[in-house]
N, C-alpha and C positions, 0 to 999 in steps of 0.2 A: 694510272701512274701508283704505284705506294709508296708511302711517305713512313718511314725508317725512324722514330723518334726515339731516342737515350732519355730515357730519365735518369733525375742524378738521384741517387738512395745516398740520403742521410746518413753516414754512418752506425750511430748514435740511435736512431730511428728502428735501422736492421737489429742491432745488438737488442735493443729491448726486446722486438718482436720474435724472439728465437727465444726469447728468457720467458720461462713458466712465468705464471703470474703469482706465486709465489716467492720466487727468485728474483719478479722486480723488484716485489713488495719489501723481499731484503735489504735489495739496492739501492731503493730509496732512505731506508732508514740508515747505511750505510753513511751515504751522501748527508741527510738532514744531523747527523753526530758528528757528521765535521764540520760541517753549516751551522750547529748550534756549541763548538767546544767552546769557543770566547764569551761565550753570556757570561749570565750570573745564574740559568737553570745547573742546575745536578747533573750528571751523569744520572745520578739514581734519578732523577722529573724527569728525564729523556729515556730509559728503559723502560718505566711507570707508564709512560706515554704508547712508546712503543709492545709492549705489552697488551695495554689495553686497543689498542688500532687491528694488530693483532686477532685480538678475540672476536671483536666485533669482523673482520675480513672474513675470518678463519669457522667463525659461527655461522653465518652466508651458507658454505657453502651443505649445511647437515643440513 
């Protein structure tokens, strides 16, 4: 007797799975920028952090 088990898929997981690693990183930074918008950090602080993380992330590929 074959049992068909339908697996529920979380739309967020699916969306992330079809994005390239670079696109996922971009999405994460956009979420972070929104999350830190109302903090004492300046946009320049956030941009500098993003640049630093991007450098480290892309450096590993080379």
